[in-house]
C-alpha positions in Angstrom: -1.8 -17.6 -20.5 1.7 -16.3 -19.7 4.6 -18.7 -20.5 6.7 -18.3 -17.4 10.4 -19.1 -17.2 11.3 -22.1 -15.1 7.6 -23.2 -15.1 8.6 -26.7 -13.7 9.7 -25.1 -10.4 6.7 -24.9 -8.0 5.9 -21.7 -6.1 3.1 -20.5 -3.9 0.1 -19.3 -5.9 -1.5 -16.0 -5.4 -4.9 -14.8 -6.7 -4.9 -12.9 -10.0 -5.9 -9.3 -10.1 -8.3 -7.9 -9.1 -7.7 -9.3 -5.6 -8.6 -8.1 -2.1 -5.8 -9.9 -0.2 -2.1 -10.2 -0.9 -2.1 -6.7 -2.5 1.0 -4.7 -3.1 1.0 -0.9 -3.3 4.0 0.7 -5.0 5.2 4.1 -4.0 5.8 6.6 -6.8 7.9 9.6 -6.0 7.9 10.9 -9.5 8.9 8.1 -11.9 9.5 9.2 -15.4 7.1 7.8 -18.0 9.9 5.6 -19.4 10.8 4.2 -16.0 7.1 3.7 -15.2 6.5 1.9 -18.5 9.5 -0.4 -17.8 8.3 -1.3 -14.3 4.8 -2.0 -15.5 6.0 -4.2 -18.4 8.1 -6.1 -16.0 6.0 -6.4 -12.8 2.4 -5.1 -13.3 1.0 -8.5 -12.4 2.3 -8.0 -8.9 1.3 -4.3 -8.4 -2.3 -3.6 -7.3 -2.1 0.1 -6.7 0.4 3.0 -7.0 0.6 6.0 -4.7 1.8 9.2 -6.2 3.5 10.3 -3.0 3.1 13.5 -1.1 2.7 16.6 -3.3 4.6 15.3 -6.3 1.7 15.8 -8.6 1.7 19.5 -7.9 5.2 19.8 -9.5 4.2 18.2 -12.8 2.3 19.4 -15.9 -1.4 18.2 -15.9 -0.8 16.4 -19.2 2.1 14.4 -17.7 0.1 13.5 -14.6 -2.8 12.3 -16.8 -0.3 10.2 -18.9 1.0 8.6 -15.7 -2.5 7.8 -14.5 -3.6 6.3 -17.9 -0.4 4.2 -18.0 -1.2 2.7 -14.6 -4.8 2.0 -15.6 -3.8 0.2 -18.8 -2.0 -2.3 -16.6 -4.9 -2.6 -14.1 -3.0 -0.7 -11.4 -5.0 1.7 -9.4 -3.2 5.1 -9.0 -4.0 7.6 -6.3 -2.4 10.7 -4.7 -0.8 10.4 -1.3 -2.8 11.6 1.8 -0.3 14.2 2.9 -1.2 16.3 -0.2 -4.8 16.3 0.9 -3.8 17.3 4.4 -2.1 20.3 2.8 -5.2 21.1 0.8 -7.2 21.0 4.1 -4.8 23.5 5.6 -5.2 25.7 2.5 -9.0 25.4 2.6 -8.9 23.9 -0.9 -10.5 20.4 -0.2 -13.2 20.7 -2.9 -10.7 22.1 -5.5 -8.4 19.1 -4.7 -11.1 16.5 -5.0 -12.5 18.0 -8.2 -9.0 18.2 -9.8 -8.3 14.6 -8.8 -11.4 13.5 -10.7 -10.6 15.6 -13.7 -7.1 14.3 -13.9 -8.4 10.7 -14.0 -7.8 9.5 -10.4 -10.6 7.2 -9.2 -9.2 6.9 -5.7 -7.6 9.1 -3.0 -6.0 8.6 0.4 -7.4 10.4 3.5 -4.8 10.6 6.3 -4.0 12.7 9.3 -0.3 12.0 9.6 0.7 15.6 10.2 -2.8 17.2 10.5 -4.7 17.7 13.7 -8.4 17.0 12.9 -11.1 15.2 14.9 -12.3 11.8 14.0 -15.6 13.3 12.9 -13.8 15.7 10.6 -11.9 12.8 9.1 -15.1 10.8 8.6 -16.5 13.9 6.9 -13.6 14.1 4.4 -14.0 10.4 3.6 -17.7 10.7 3.1 -17.4 13.8 0.9 -14.9 12.2 -1.4 -17.1 9.2 -1.8 -20.6 10.8 -2.0 -19.9 14.1 -3.7 -17.0 13.1 -6.0 -17.5 9.3 -6.6 -13.9 8.5 -5.4 -12.8 5.3 -3.7 -11.1 6.1 -0.4 -8.1 4.6 1.4 -8.1 5.8 4.9 -4.8 6.0 6.7 -4.3 5.7 10.4 -1.3 6.6 12.6 1.1 9.5 13.0 4.6 10.2 12.0 7.1 9.4 14.7 7.0 11.8 17.6 3.5 13.3 16.9 0.8 13.1 19.5 -1.9 10.5 19.1 -5.3 11.5 20.3 -7.4 8.5 19.3 -6.6 4.8 19.4 -5.6 3.1 16.1 -8.4 0.6 16.5 -11.0 3.3 16.8 -9.5 5.2 13.9 -9.6 2.0 11.7 -13.2 1.4 12.6 -14.2 5.0 11.9 -12.5 4.9 8.4 -14.3 1.7 7.5 -17.6 3.0 8.8 -17.2 6.1 6.7 -16.7 4.1 3.6 -13.0 3.5 3.2 -12.4 0.4 1.1 -9.1 -0.2 2.9 -7.1 1.3 5.8 -3.4 1.9 5.5 -1.4 1.7 8.7 1.4 4.3 9.0 4.8 2.5 9.1 6.0 4.6 12.0 3.3 3.1 14.3 4.5 -0.4 13.8 8.2 -0.1 13.1 9.6 3.0 14.7 10.8 1.2 17.8 11.5 -2.4 16.6 8.7 -4.5 15.3 5.5 -4.3 17.4 3.8 -7.6 16.8 1.4 -7.1 19.7 0.1 -3.8 18.1 0.0 -5.3 14.7 -2.2 -8.3 15.8 -4.4 -5.9 17.8 -5.1 -4.0 14.6 -6.1 -7.2 12.9 -8.6 -7.8 15.7 -10.1 -4.4 14.9 -10.7 -5.2 11.2 -10.4 -8.2 8.8 -6.8 -8.6 7.5 -7.9 -8.0 3.9 -9.2 -4.5 4.9 -5.7 -3.5 6.2 -2.6 -2.5 4.3 0.7 -2.2 6.3 3.0 0.4 4.9 6.8 -0.1 4.9 9.4 2.3 6.0 11.6 4.2 3.6 14.1 7.0 3.3 11.4 9.4 4.2 11.5 8.0 7.8 14.7 8.9 9.7 17.0 6.0 10.4 15.7 3.6 7.8 18.5 1.3 6.5 18.6 0.2 2.9 17.6 -3.4 3.7 15.0 -2.6 6.3 11.9 -2.3 4.1 12.4 -5.8 2.5 13.1 -7.3 5.9 9.9 -5.7 7.3 7.9 -7.1 4.4 9.2 -10.6 5.2 8.3 -10.0 8.9 4.8 -9.1 7.9 4.4 -12.2 5.8 5.8 -14.4 8.6 3.4 -12.7 11.1 0.2 -12.7 8.9 1.0 -15.0 6.0 1.6 -14.2 2.3 -1.9 -12.7 1.9 -1.0 -9.6 4.0 -1.4 -6.3 2.1 1.8 -4.4 1.9 2.2 -0.7 0.9 4.9 1.8 0.1 6.9 -0.8 -1.8 9.6 0.9 -3.7 9.9 0.0 -7.4 13.3 -1.6 -7.0 11.9 -3.9 -4.3 8.8 -5.1 -6.0 10.1 -8.4 -7.4 12.2 -9.1 -4.3 9.2 -8.8 -2.1 7.1 -10.9 -4.5 9.6 -13.7 -4.4 9.0 -13.8 -0.6 5.2 -14.0 -1.2 5.7 -16.9 -3.5 8.1 -18.8 -1.3 10.9 -18.7 -3.9 14.0 -19.6 -1.9 14.7 -21.4 1.3 15.8 -20.3 4.7 19.2 -20.8 6.3 18.1 -24.2 7.7 17.5 -25.5 4.2 13.7 -25.9 4.7 11.0 -25.1 2.2 8.5 -22.4 3.1 5.2 -23.4 4.7 2.9 -24.5 1.9 5.7 -26.0 -0.2 7.1 -28.4 2.4 5.2 -31.5 1.0 6.3 -31.0 -2.6 9.0 -33.7 -2.5 6.6 -36.2 -1.0 4.0 -35.4 -3.7 6.5 -35.9 -6.5 7.8 -39.2 -5.1 4.4 -40.7 -4.3 
């Protein structure tokens, strides 16, 4: 059992890994092995999966990619390549080569998205089914488009299709929820389409125009205020991991001096 610092100070408890709710996915834009090792030593308890973003893996030697994958696995973090790389493979007519290489490198999961790709819902279902049935990969479907791109199917129908095809979780593209403010109505509609634990809401980042430095952390807190600390949050940048986890655990009080919900009766308990 871990001997935590300040163990006498209460915090909200979260399930230990492996967990289905309250998950955090870290975005990896090419962390060096030393950086990755430091982050995992410090915070692996709070990281459930790591997305090797876009086509970063194509720029690295195979051996180095395999080392990164193995390092994540040693800390019970599930690594997978980002969906836009698969979209590129689709355009190059290299889907089978992509899926086979993912398996050979040691990935056990992939993301299937259509952020920038124009494919039908049936074609998307087919990609998900192929990855699962022919290559034994776990699939995270992603729904939504980058800002400004045409949407041809509702997010709710897209979510249902991904889950029906076998996706274990569905990632919600950040631009859908956060491009024009914070669309609570849309976010709650998506939760009506699927159980909360089956959805993971991605945060914005510097890859989305207009994102301010503090915005991803603020959006993570908004998601927790909207859905509770068990909401799954993706695209968390390495430097934000512990800040966002403190929000999950209720460590800190708001400007009004109130304890977070779930800790508000601590004083009464101690004085009883």
